[in-house]
N, C-alpha and C positions, 0 to 999 in steps of 0.2 A: 280584369278588364271592366268589370262592372262596379268599380270602386269610386266612381265620381271624378276621376281625372279627365276622362274623355267620354264622349257621348255617341260615338258612331261605331260602336262595337256591339255585335249581337251573337248569341250562341247559334251554331249550325251543326250539322252532322249529328243530330240527336244529343246535342249538348256537349259533345266531345271536343269541339273546336270553337274558335271565335273568328268571326269575319269583321275586319275593320276597314275603314276608309279614311284617308287623310291626304291632303294635297291632291296629287294626281295618282295616288296609289290605292290599290285595294289588295288585301292579303288575308289569308287564313292562317291562324296560329294555333298550335296544340302542344301539349307536353307529351313527348314520346315515351315508349315503354321504359327506356333507360333513364328517364327524368330530364332529358335534354329538350330544348325548345325546337320545334320544327315549324317551318312555314312553307306556304305554297302561294302561287299567284298565277293569274292567267298568263299563258305563254307570251303573248304580245306585250305584257307589262313586267315580265320577270326581271329584266335588267333594271328598269326604273325602280321597282319595288326593292330589289336587292340593294341598290344604292341608298334608298331611303330608310330601310329598316334600322340600320345602325344608329342613325341620328335620332330617329323617332323614339327608339327604346334606350337611347343614351348608352349605347354599348361601350363607349369609351370611358364610362364612369364606374368606379368600383364602389357600389353603394354599401357593401358590407364594411369596407374600410371607412367610409364616411360615417356610418352608423356607430362605429367604434369610437369616433371622436365626440359623439354626443355624451352628455353627463349621466349615462346610465349607471355608472359605478356608485353614484350618490343619489340616484333617483330610482326607487324600486318600482314605481309605476311604469316608467319608461323602460326599465330593464325587462319587465314582464312582457310588454308589448313588442319589444325587439325580439325577444326569444320566440314569441308566437308568430310574428310576421317577418321572419328573417330574410325571406326572398324578395321583400318589397322593393320596387323601383319607382322612380319618378319619370314620367314620360317627358319628351321634349317635342311638343306639338308645334305645327306651324302657328306662329304668333297671332296672325289675323284670324285663324279658325278658332283658336282658344278664346280670343276676345269675344267673338260672335257667340260661341256656345255659352260662355259664362254670363254674357249679358242677357241671354235668354233664361238663365238659371234662377233669377230672382224669385224667391218664394215658390219654387217649383221642386218637385221630387224628380229623381233621375229618369224614370220612364217618360214623364212629361217633357223633360228637356230633350230626350232622344226623339220624341215625336216632332217637336218643333224643328230640330235640326234636319230631320228627314224631309219635313214639309218645305223648308227653305231650300234644301238641295234640289228637291224635285221640281220646284217652281223657278228657281233662279240659277241653279248650279250648272256647270258644264259637264258633259258626259265623261265618265272615266272608263267604264267597261260595261257593255250591255245596258241594263237599266240603271246601273249604279252611277250616281252623280256626285260631284264634289260640292262642298259647301260653297255658296256664292262669294265672290270677292266683295270687298267693301265698295269698290268702284261701281259694281253692278247694283248693290243695295242702295247706293246714293241715287240711282235712277228710278228706283221703285217708289210707288206711292204707298203711303202709310196704310191705306185700305188693303193693298195687296199683301202687306206684311201681316196685317191682322187676320187675313184669310188663312195664314199659315198657323194660326192658333197662338200668336204671340200676345194677344191682349194689349194691356197698357205698355208692354215692352216694345211694341212696334214703333211707338214714337221715339223711344230712346235709341233703337237700332237705326232709325232714319236719321235722327239728329247726329248720332255718332258717325254714321257713314258720311254725312256731309262735312263734318269736321275733319275726318281723316282724308277726305278728298282734297281738302285745302292744305294738307300736311304731308306732301310726298316725302318718302324716306323715314317715316315715323317708326317703322319696325327696326331699322338699323339704329335709329336714335335710342330706342328703348333698350336694345341689346347692349349698346355701348355705354349707357348711363349707369350710375350707381343705383342700388336698390331704392334708396330714398327718393332720388330724382325721378326714376321711372315710375315709382308708386304714385308720387304726387301728380305726375302728368296724366297717368291713366285714370286716377281717381277723380280727376276733374272732368272727364268725358261724361256726356249725358247718360245718367242711369247706371254708371259704373260704381263709384264709391269704393271705400277701402277694402271690403272683403272680396269683391269681384276683381279688383286690381291685384290683390295678393294671389288669387287663383290663377290669373293670367300670367303673372310673373313667375309663379312656381312651376306651372305645367307648360308654359309656352316660351319662357325665356331663361329657364334654369337658374333663376335667382333664388337661392335656397334660404335667404334671410326672410323671405315672405312667410307669414304665419296667418293663413286664412282662418277666420273665426266664424263658424256657423253654429247651428243648434247643437250638433254633436260635440264640437269643441267646447262650447259653453258648458255643456253638461259634464264633460270630462274634467274641465278645469275646476268646476264647482264641486263635484263629488270626489275627485281624486286629489285635488290640490287645495281645496278649501276656499276657492275664490267665489263664494256665493254672493250674488248681487252685483258682481262686477260687470261693467259695460263692455261691449265687444272691443272698443278701442283700448281699454285698460288691459283686457285679457291678451290682446295682440302684443301690447308693449311688454307685458310680463313674459309672454312666450319667447319673444326675441331676446329679452334679457336673460332668462333662465336657460334656454337651450342654445343660445349663441348664434353664430353665423349660419348654422345648419338647422335653424329652427323649423324650416319648412319640412324637412325630412322627419323630424320629431313629430310634427303635426300630423303627418300621414300615418305614423305608427299609432298615435293616439286616436285619430279619426277612425282608422280601420277597426281597432279594438272596440271602441265605443259603439260603432255602428253594428258590428257583429253581435255584441251583447244586447243591444237594443232590439235587434231582430229576434234574437232568441227569447227575449223577454216578452215580446209581442206574441210570438208563437205559443209560449207557455200560457199566457193569459187567455189566448184564444182557445187552447185545449182545455183549460180549466173551465172556461165559460161553456164549452160544448159538453163537457162532462157533467156540469151542474144542470144544464138543460135536459140531458138524458136522464139524470137522476130524478129531476122533477117529473119528467114525462112518465118514468117508471112508477114513481110514487102515485101519480094521478091514476094510472092504469090499475095499479094494485088496489087502490081505494075504491075504484069503480067496480072491480070484481067482487070486493068484499061486500059491497052493498047488495 
């Protein structure tokens, strides 16, 4: 849930479950003792959540079968990632929410994106259950002043959210148009929106429209493609083109295997460097103390 596909999930119940909000739904999800996925929802929302769960988690899609269609037989890097992340799935979020969240994601880490989403929901969103609110609609955002958006911590992104909201207000039916368009057509249309660009467009299409040809290129993917595939010095657009050519029409699924592995190793590397630094500082402190005693 914390893998960068969606930004309105948080750990609850001492970290044993996740609570998420999407559309008009709020639910808690956990892995049961037998390994099966369990979910619960407020009684008054149970029917709505039950109807929404299957679509959101793409329950009608066999991701193991799709992964088997990827070129892992001739790609040892991808093979290793698939073996490690075998249960990986791609969410199918509400398209408008995916666009808003990823428009806020520019040059931000996941915790900051989550904070912006919560602030937008709290200020402009409709109530879902108790104090939980949905992300605002684009129609509501079109009415907001840029200063109000900046008050939600968006910074320069506030201008892009405002301009995009105004553009979408003038384009009724844009979500159906995106879903019905080819990947290339949908990508070009989204990438032309204020502040969106190729990478954000790919994220929106992959996680909000189930267009698996999308291959988002962020810092983790640039690192993976440079270190694992030798594409050092390549620009994001070149890497994206390579990804779609090498991995084929399911390139977005391959991207998530690579992204998950690279991000996990990067975190472990940072933890190791931090531990090494702390050990060094302790060693220096001990040495200083011992020298002081010796005097």
